[in-house]
C-alpha positions in Angstrom: 108.4 122.3 124.2 106.3 124.5 121.8 102.7 122.8 120.4 104.7 121.3 117.9 108.7 121.2 118.1 111.2 119.8 115.2 114.4 119.6 116.7 117.4 116.9 116.3 115.8 115.2 113.4 112.6 114.3 115.8 109.2 115.7 115.2 107.2 116.0 118.3 103.7 117.1 118.7 101.4 117.8 121.7 98.6 115.4 121.6 95.8 117.9 122.2 96.8 119.8 119.0 95.8 116.7 116.3 93.1 114.5 119.4 90.0 116.6 118.5 90.0 116.6 114.9 90.7 112.5 115.1 87.9 112.2 117.5 90.5 111.7 120.2 91.0 112.6 123.5 94.3 113.6 124.3 94.9 111.3 126.8 94.4 108.6 124.6 96.8 109.6 121.5 100.0 107.8 122.6 98.2 104.4 123.0 96.2 104.7 119.6 99.8 105.1 118.0 101.4 102.4 120.2 98.9 99.8 118.8 98.4 101.3 115.1 95.2 102.7 115.3 96.6 106.3 115.0 99.5 106.9 112.0 101.8 109.4 110.9 103.1 110.6 107.8 105.9 113.2 108.1 107.1 114.8 105.2 110.3 117.5 104.6 109.5 120.2 102.4 112.1 120.6 99.4 112.7 123.3 96.7 110.2 126.2 97.1 108.7 124.7 100.1 112.3 124.1 102.0 112.1 124.7 105.7 108.5 123.3 105.8 107.3 120.0 107.2 104.0 118.3 105.7 102.4 116.3 108.5 99.6 113.9 108.5 97.7 111.7 111.0 95.2 108.7 110.2 92.3 107.4 112.6 89.4 105.7 112.0 88.5 107.6 108.6 90.0 110.9 109.4 92.4 112.8 108.6 94.5 116.2 109.4 96.9 117.6 107.8 99.2 120.1 108.9 102.2 122.3 107.2 104.3 123.6 109.4 107.5 126.1 109.6 111.0 124.9 110.6 110.0 127.1 114.1 106.2 124.6 114.5 104.4 127.1 113.5 101.3 126.1 111.7 100.9 127.7 108.1 98.1 125.6 107.0 95.8 122.7 108.4 93.1 121.0 107.1 90.8 117.7 108.3 88.8 115.6 106.2 86.8 112.4 107.0 88.0 109.9 104.1 85.0 108.9 101.9 84.5 105.1 101.2 83.8 104.7 97.6 80.6 102.5 96.8 80.8 99.9 93.8 77.6 100.0 91.5 75.2 97.2 92.4 76.7 94.1 90.0 80.6 95.5 90.2 82.0 91.6 89.8 84.6 93.2 92.5 81.6 93.8 94.9 81.0 90.1 95.5 83.6 86.9 96.2 83.1 83.9 94.5 84.9 80.5 96.0 
C-alpha cells in the first residue's frame, strides 16, 4: 500500500502521514479513531476538482487537511490549531442563570 490509497470506495491513510501534525504517535492513531478523539471527513471533488479528494482530520483542537489526487499523491497539505473564541466580558452567553 502507498501512503494514501483510494481504492474500491475506501480511503486508507498511513498513520505516520497524519500523526505528527495532530500531536499523536503513529501507533496511537487507530485507538484515537476508535474512541472518537480523532475524527475524519472525506470529500470527493466535483467539477473542476474532479479526481481529487479532501481528507480532513481533527484531534484535540488541531486540524490537518490533505488534498490528494486519485493516485493518493498529496497535492496540498495544511495543518492548524483551532482558535477558541473568547466572549467579551459581560456577554450574557458567558454565564448560565439557574
